[in-house]
C-alpha positions as CSV (number, residue, x, y, z in Angstrom):
1,M,0.0,0.0,0.0
2,E,1.4,3.3,-1.0
3,M,1.0,6.0,1.6
4,S,0.9,9.7,1.1
5,P,3.5,11.8,2.9
6,V,0.7,14.3,3.8
7,L,-1.2,11.5,5.6
8,L,2.0,10.4,7.4
9,R,3.2,13.9,8.4
10,D,3.1,13.1,12.1
11,A,5.0,9.8,11.6
12,L,7.6,11.6,9.5
13,T,8.0,14.3,12.2
14,R,8.6,11.6,14.8
15,L,11.1,9.8,12.6
16,K,13.0,12.9,11.8
17,R,13.1,13.7,15.6
18,A,14.3,10.2,16.3
19,Q,17.0,10.5,13.6
20,G,18.4,13.6,15.4
21,Q,18.2,11.9,18.7
22,L,20.0,8.8,17.4
23,G,22.8,11.1,16.1
24,A,23.1,12.5,19.6
25,V,23.2,9.1,21.1
26,I,26.0,8.1,18.8
27,S,27.9,11.2,19.7
28,M,27.3,10.6,23.4
29,I,28.8,7.1,23.1
30,E,31.7,8.3,21.0
31,N,32.4,10.9,23.7
32,G,32.2,8.4,26.5
33,E,29.2,10.0,28.2
34,D,27.4,8.5,31.2
35,C,25.7,5.2,30.5
36,K,22.4,6.2,32.2
37,R,22.2,9.3,30.0
38,V,22.9,7.4,26.9
39,L,20.3,4.7,27.6
40,T,17.7,7.3,28.5
41,Q,18.2,9.0,25.1
42,L,18.2,5.6,23.4
43,A,14.9,4.7,25.0
44,A,13.5,8.0,23.7
45,V,14.7,7.1,20.2
46,S,13.1,3.7,20.4
47,S,9.8,5.1,21.7
48,A,9.7,7.7,18.8
49,V,10.3,5.0,16.2
50,D,7.6,2.7,17.8
51,R,5.1,5.5,17.8
52,A,5.8,6.4,14.2
53,G,5.2,2.7,13.3
54,F,1.9,2.6,15.1
55,K,0.9,5.9,13.4
56,I,1.6,4.4,10.0
57,I,-0.4,1.3,10.9
58,A,-3.3,3.4,12.1
59,T,-3.2,5.5,8.9
60,G,-3.3,2.3,6.8
61,M,-6.3,1.0,8.8
62,R,-8.2,4.2,8.1
63,E,-7.3,4.0,4.4
64,C,-8.6,0.5,4.2
65,Q,-11.8,1.4,6.0
66,A,-12.4,4.3,3.7
67,A,-11.9,2.1,0.7
68,R,-14.5,-0.4,2.1
69,E,-17.0,2.5,2.7
70,R,-16.6,3.6,-0.9
71,G,-17.3,0.0,-2.0
72,E,-13.8,-0.6,-3.1
73,E,-11.4,-3.4,-2.4
74,P,-9.0,-2.2,0.4
75,P,-5.3,-2.2,-0.5
76,M,-4.6,-4.6,2.4
77,S,-6.5,-7.3,4.1
78,D,-7.3,-7.2,7.9
79,E,-4.9,-10.1,8.3
80,E,-2.1,-8.3,6.6
81,L,-2.7,-5.2,8.7
82,E,-2.8,-7.4,11.9
83,K,0.5,-9.0,10.9
84,L,2.2,-5.6,10.5
85,F,0.7,-4.4,13.7
86,L,2.0,-7.4,15.6
87,S,5.5,-7.0,14.1
88,L,5.7,-3.7,16.0
89,S,4.6,-5.0,19.3
């Protein structure tokens, strides 16, 4: 299923933020910073990526529902969406 960047704006914002945070984590490790601070930032990166993934799945679910309401075949089955959802959890 192709997704519009407009529909995924929130997910893109989260991923870009995570990209910056990941760069900071790498720098922290390279500079020998405190383990607790590094892991706290790494957890924030992980959370941002997870949330972006769930946002993408939610958008896909809405797109499939809208297709059904228009009487069209959805681009993905419920089983495919479920499999993608479970891959994130």
